[in-house]
C-alpha positions as CSV (number, residue, x, y, z in Angstrom):
1,M,160.9,134.3,147.9
2,T,164.6,133.5,148.3
3,I,166.9,134.9,151.0
4,T,169.8,137.1,149.8
5,A,173.3,136.0,150.8
6,E,173.7,139.1,153.0
7,R,170.9,137.9,155.3
8,V,172.3,134.4,155.9
9,L,174.5,134.2,159.0
10,Q,177.2,131.7,159.7
11,G,176.8,131.8,163.4
12,D,176.6,129.1,166.0
13,P,174.7,126.1,164.6
14,L,171.2,125.4,166.0
15,K,171.1,122.6,168.5
16,I,168.7,119.7,168.7
17,A,167.3,121.3,171.9
18,D,166.3,124.5,169.9
19,R,162.6,124.3,169.2
20,C,160.2,126.1,166.9
21,D,158.5,129.0,168.7
22,Q,155.3,128.1,167.0
23,C,154.9,124.4,167.3
24,G,157.8,123.0,169.4
25,A,159.3,120.9,166.6
26,Q,163.1,121.0,166.1
27,A,164.2,124.4,164.8
28,F,166.2,124.7,161.6
29,V,165.9,128.4,161.1
30,R,166.8,131.4,163.4
31,V,165.6,134.8,162.4
32,V,167.7,137.4,164.3
33,F,166.1,140.9,164.8
34,G,168.8,142.4,167.0
35,R,170.7,141.8,170.1
36,N,168.9,139.0,172.1
37,R,165.8,139.2,169.8
38,D,165.2,136.2,167.6
39,L,162.6,133.7,166.5
40,L,163.2,130.0,166.0
41,F,161.2,128.1,163.3
42,C,160.9,124.5,162.0
43,G,161.2,124.2,158.3
44,H,157.6,124.3,157.4
45,H,156.7,127.3,159.6
46,Y,159.6,129.3,158.3
47,Q,158.6,128.5,154.7
48,R,155.0,129.7,155.6
49,H,156.2,132.9,157.3
50,E,159.3,133.8,155.2
51,P,157.5,136.1,152.7
52,V,155.8,138.2,155.4
53,L,159.0,138.3,157.6
54,M,161.1,139.5,154.7
55,A,158.6,142.1,153.6
56,R,158.0,143.6,157.1
57,H,161.6,143.2,158.3
58,P,163.9,143.4,155.3
59,Y,167.1,143.9,157.4
60,V,166.8,140.8,159.7
61,N,169.5,138.2,159.6
62,V,168.7,134.5,159.1
63,V,170.5,131.4,160.2
64,D,169.0,128.8,157.8
65,E,169.9,125.2,158.4
66,R,167.1,123.5,156.5
67,H,169.6,121.6,154.5
68,R,170.1,119.5,157.7
69,I,166.5,118.3,157.8
70,N,166.5,114.5,157.7
71,Q,170.3,114.3,157.5
72,K,170.4,112.5,160.9
73,P,167.1,111.6,162.5
74,S,166.5,113.1,165.9
75,L,165.2,111.0,168.8
76,S,161.5,111.1,169.3
77,A,160.2,112.3,172.6
78,N,158.4,108.9,172.9
79,A,161.4,106.8,171.9
80,E,162.2,103.9,174.3
């Protein structure tokens, strides 16, 4: 399923500190349900949940920055 252009927001970019609500990896997608109600997803969790989210909540807005994955590697939590 693809996202329609109306759903994609050009809001504030996600930060490296933004983490997936499901696994804690760096978030690349924000799904905005309303004022102060959003979910953050890493790329693979958004891909897994996108069909259900769009079917159940067709009017949510999405900030999708998956094109940034692997552009600049983030530091590992265990990096020295």
